[in-house]
N, C-alpha and C positions, 0 to 999 in steps of 0.2 A: 316403570309404571306397571302396577299390578292389574291383572285382569279381574273382572267381576265374575267369579266362578258360579255365583248363584243364578245368573241370568242364562247360563248355558244349560239346556235341558239334559244334556248327556252327562253332566258332572253331578255326582251324588255328594251333597253337603250334609253336615250334621243336622241342619234344619229340615232337609228333605227326609232324612232318616227318621227324625222325630215325628214328622207328619205321617210317614208311612206306618210307624208303630202305632200311632193313634188310630189310624184307619183299621189296621190289623186287630188291635185290641178291641176297638169298638165292634167290629164284625164278630170277633170271637165272643165278646161279652153278650152281644145280641143273641147269638145262637146257643151259648152254653151257660151263661151266668146271669140269668134274669134276676135272681135275688139281689145280687150286688148292684145291678143297674137300678133296681127299684129302690134300694137303700140310698143310692147316690141321688136319685131324683127327689126323694123325700128330704134329704139333707139340703139339696139345692133350694127346694121350696122354703125350708126353714131359714136358710140364709137370706133369701129374698124377703121373707117376712121380717127378719131382724133389721135389714137395711131400711125397710119401709117404716118401721116403728122407732128407729133410733132417735130421730130428732124429737119426736113426741116424748120418748123416755127421758131425754135430757131436760126437756121443759118441765115435765112432772117432778123430776128430782129437784130442780132449781126452785120451783114454786112451793114445794112442801115446806111448811114452817113449823112442823112438829114431828116428833118421832113416830107418833101413831099414824100420821099421814104417810110417812116414809115406809112403814110396814105395808100399807096398802099399795104403794107404788112398787115395792119389792115383789109383792104377790102378782101385780099386774104384769111387771116385767117378766117374771117367771112364766106366766101364762102365754106371753107373746114370743117366747123362745129364748130369752136371755137367761140361759142356764149354763152354769159351770160349777166347778168344785167350790170356788170361793163363795158363791151365792147360795149354795145348796145346804141341806141339813147336815149337821155334824154333832155327834154326841157331846163333844167337848169344845166345839167352836163357838162362833157368834150366834148361830141359828140352831139351837138345841131342840129340834122338833123332828117329827117323823117325816113330814113332807111340808113343803113351802106353801101350797095353796091353803092348808088348814092351820098355818102358823098363827099363834097369837102373841101379843106383846110380852107376855111372861116368859116366852121361850127365846127372846132376842136379848143377848147379853152384849152390852157396849161398855167401853171404858178401857182400862189397861193402857192408857196413853197419858202422857204428861203427869204421871204420878197418881192418876185417878184409879180407883178400884173398879173391877169389872162387876157390873150390876145389871139386872134386867131393866127393860124399858120402864115399867111402872115406878121403879125407884127414881129414875131420872125425871119422869113426868111429875112426880109428887115432890121433888126437891124444889128449893127456892130458885126459880128461873132467872132471878136478877142477881144472884150471888156471883160476885166477881171472882175470878180464879186467884188473883193476887200474888202470883209467883212469877218472877222474871226468869229469863234464861231460855224461853221457848220462842223468842221472837222470830227466829229463822223458820219456824213452822206456822207463822201468822197467829201465834197465841201470845197475847200481851196480857199484862197483869189486870187490865180492865175488861178483858174478854170474860163473858160469863161461862160458868161450867157447862150450862145447858148448850150454849153455842158450840163449845168444843165437842160435846157428844153428838150433837146434831150434825156438825161438820164431819165427824168421823164416819157416820152412817152415809151421808151424802157422798163423801169422797169415795167410799168403798163401792157404792152403787155406780157412781160415775166412771170410776176407773175400770170396773169389770164390764160395764156396758160398752165402753170404748174398746176394750180388748176383744170382746165378743164380736162387735161390729167390724173391727179390723180383720179378724179371722174370717168372717163371712165374706168381706170384700176380697180378701186374698183367694178364697176358694172360688168365688165367682168370676173374678176379673184377671186372674193370672193363669196362664196356660203355657 
């Protein structure tokens, strides 16, 4: 029968060492590294804010029924702290803008999936929204011949926002709740 070494106050376990390091590091940081602590507090507030707005972000993405509304949702999410490389501006990426808060639909390029060309949002908004895709072979991706091209593009933007919101939310949860 093994003894529980953690209950003996005279035995140093790895958990006790970790706890002592936390205390030592916290005391050291409080005395000598105030800038790092300030940055960590700000990041903690951002994580708390992301967790608070996550459900609302998912609802807004789900409710959006046009690409123009998704651009507004994207800007709102960016303002609430949902920021990462995939959602940010990139000269050759989906969001070819200088900054997200001032992004307009002409700077959002969607497509490049299921054999569709990459075009800005106005192209997709002005296209026939009832035109069926008409190609089989993409059923594994929930794209059927009767699916409209507009639905495919709308789904692309929604899926991109959803997956990145989830990744950012998970990262915030890991930061706040795992020690």
